[in-house]
N, C-alpha and C positions, 0 to 999 in steps of 0.2 A: 570293233575293229580299229586296229592301229594304223596311223598314218605313217606313210613312209617318210623317214628323214634323211634328205638327201647329204646332208652334213655327216650323219653318222656312216651312211654308206660310202661316202667319201673316204672317210677316217679308216674305216675297213679295208677298202680297196687299196689304200697307201699304206696299210700296216702301221697305222698310228694310233695315239691314244688321246683321249680328251686332255689329259695333263699335258702332253706334249704341245697340243693346240693351244692351250692357254697361256703357256709359256712363250711360244712364238708370237701370239698376239698381244701380249701384255694384258691379258683380261683374267679374272678371278676364276678358278676351276669351276665353281659352284654356276657361274655364268654359263661357260660353256657347256657343262653338264646338262643345263636347264634348256640349252639351244638344242642340244642332242636327243633330248627327250619331249621336245615338242611343249615344253611348260611355257617358255618364252621364246621370241625369235629376235636374231639379229636385225639391226634396221639401219637405213641410212647408210653413211659412209663405210660402216663395218661390214656390210654385205659386200659391198664391192673390193674391201681390203681381202675379205675370205676368199673371194672368188679369184682375185689377183694372186693371191698368195698360193692357191692350190694349183694354179696354171703354171706356176714357175718349178713346182716340184716335177721331178722326172715321174713319169708314169709308166710303169712296167706292164700294166694290165692293157688288154686289147681295147677296153671301152673308153670313149672321149669323154671327158668331163668339161 
């Protein structure tokens, strides 16, 4: 059974890809790919930075993140 990965869900809802997120955060694409596949998890200040970053993006969907 696969675990739901909220970061991957958010990227899909925002119609963005991992490469775009890696460029926006200044992180390696492989790192972001591992976050999205639950191989590793972001931690500390990076979690906060990701959360703030996505809150600042316009959200055209009806769900709140």
